[in-house]
C-alpha angles and dihedrals in degrees: 000000000000101000120200093000096121107053105121143087149200139199144222147143141225097195142352137088122259115233121211134183092240102006092234097126089240095085126072122246115268116297137069137213088231118095096010115153115263117253096199113107131174112257124358111322121227116252090255092050091047091052092049092057093056112110090227088068094054118095095234089060097046088117088075088073090055085067090057093255122146136187088269117023129202114259101211137054120180100147090313134045119247149108110223094160097047114177104169146325127263116207117206120214136204107243092209093067105002092239122144116258104183139310138249126210114238117219139198112166091050091064094078094049091046094054091049092050092046091053090050091048090051090062089061095041096048091057092058112095113255095245089053089051087051089056090057091049089049089056091050090052092049091050090051090047091056090055099036096119098049091042090050089052090054092049088051093048097047102035099031097237119147110263097254090054091048091054090043091056093054088046088058090059090049091048094050089050088055090048092048092053091062092041091056089072095048109046113114144085137265132265104241128206113254123217089219121080115247093019135109132196117215126186106216122195123199133173117269092226118235119028118197117205123199106182133189134246097244099059104013097152098040096046091048089049094049090054104036099044093051093039091051097052087048088060102257132134116229134217116192125195127191141121112239127104089229092078093059091063094046091051089056089062093049093043091053092052092050091046092050089053092047092243127141111271090217089075082087108030131178134204124180110205148127135248091309092064093045091051092047091053093048092051097039113111089203091063098092094186128011117199113197126185116185144074124350090237095058092036090061090054091049093047093051094050093047093045091050088068092038089247130151124259132183110203126194104176140156133328134205094193127192137203115203118201119194126200093258095054123125102247090198085070097037100058099053091038094054091043094051094043094049104041104026110119085007090288093302100122121107085228095050113136107246099165126047115190113198126188107247092241093063101027099105094042093051094045091052093049093044093050089053090051091050090053089060096053108122109228121191150075108011090221094055108102090220094057119105100172131041137181134297114260100248144010087249089060089055090054091050089051092053092045091052093049090051092049090050090054092047090051093054104272126141121217107228094182138350123010098144142093113255114239101238137091115289135031100306123154131173118261103249139212120193124189136178100053124127117246092250099047109138093239091051088056091050119090106226112186094222140087098278118133119192110207113205135182127231137177109193136039095231095054096046093049087054091048091051089057100041096085120089096243126070109190114119138359139166141190130200114211143119094218107113094197091052091050092057092044086053090053093044134085094279094045129074117345093203130114090235115047114178136184123207093347131086127271092252132058103073119182127237094240095063126073110258121214145075148238138254112012090000085079107245095252125135127209137179117016144014110040097331087117087079090072089064094053139058121233128220127186108216124196114199122194110203095167133083093242130085111210109187131211123272090016094287114166132191115218 
């Protein structure tokens, strides 16, 4: 069973007008996680009482209904909404106060019907010229853009991101739609010179067929967008699986666009399910490509099941990312970069900086300055415009944070700041800096999805480049230096072995136009820009003989 593979979400809307405090697009819709009524009751609440505690039923969260959300939302979309094979209900909670937002029906029997409908819808979609497919994706992006503020509010509410990050995530989906529109007129292969007279070699690219997308909780909208927008312009149908209510709203937007263009809704299907659905997708021969974003542990299970049937997988897994600061670095860039990379999204990005290597000559100075910067981080309500740092996603994440801090202490580390749970409702922990550990300490080599930064000393370039590469993952890395030779050594074959190799910027903050992904236990997959579109297509080399002769291989001749 694929455990934990399906925690994630997305958002969208078919109708409704977002309402802001100032209408600027930079403020959330009305409502706040502060002062919300508690949903914890003694004993087992009655169904009516349970429904009354849902945030969606509170006046300050009435805007959720503008997104088409209900107390209990259907868990399948394959051209119609439903849940014939219902096998439970998943309730989604607000991490800032741990109160229930709404629920989604999980399904099982609907999976088979949904795959069949998606494969049928693909036959229609694949026949549409790529530029016309790009026009549909453009309309999806425009529809998302019109709802960006209310969708960002929902991301913030359900994932716990600060509001500006919630909006930014929806913007990533919009941006990749814009990118995909241009790409739809460029996908294809070259005409190659043949060594035989009267012959031509053509590289032909066709869609793989059905692309399954299992996204993650921390970037549910963006990851779905990176995959679906590119997959769609390549001519594929998509089936997304995750567990948050946010995706139901987002599917309403996409469904409306497809309906308006008289296209099958199953081109973009949705199933809400648990490990049984994830396992079924991984083993399903009809799943022509399975894109999985999540932990390395679960990713290995997915990869093995897909490989057993010689299927295709696109894996975007964990990262134990490092920033290296040399003695000639501009500390005015280093401090905010390290801060943003380590505490952004409360340390729950796959590109979060978890290791900070400092040259021994500047170690103490940087630690002092960084600790002062940490002390100024504004922690609070994700919807408050002054907040920089919100909660962890779940109570389990808080426990993992505390366990990691304790292990760091036991292995010889010193907590410079943070290390504790914050005494307030929700899953808040203090952003934490740990010093004094060796580069190869077990906890340093462990990816903890929390705001813990291990600060480590180094002396020489060669050793620190090796330390950057010694962890199992290979997602993102960055150095801060003014030495041009060092920069190009960092970019070269003996430099960073990561998929993202930065200079004088943080480990996080990748742009749409570049391919996103990493090496080693990060999975090797690439999403978003550059030539990542090739992963969503199959390539054929075609030899065309337009002559009257038949030259054979290896000089063979028939008499």
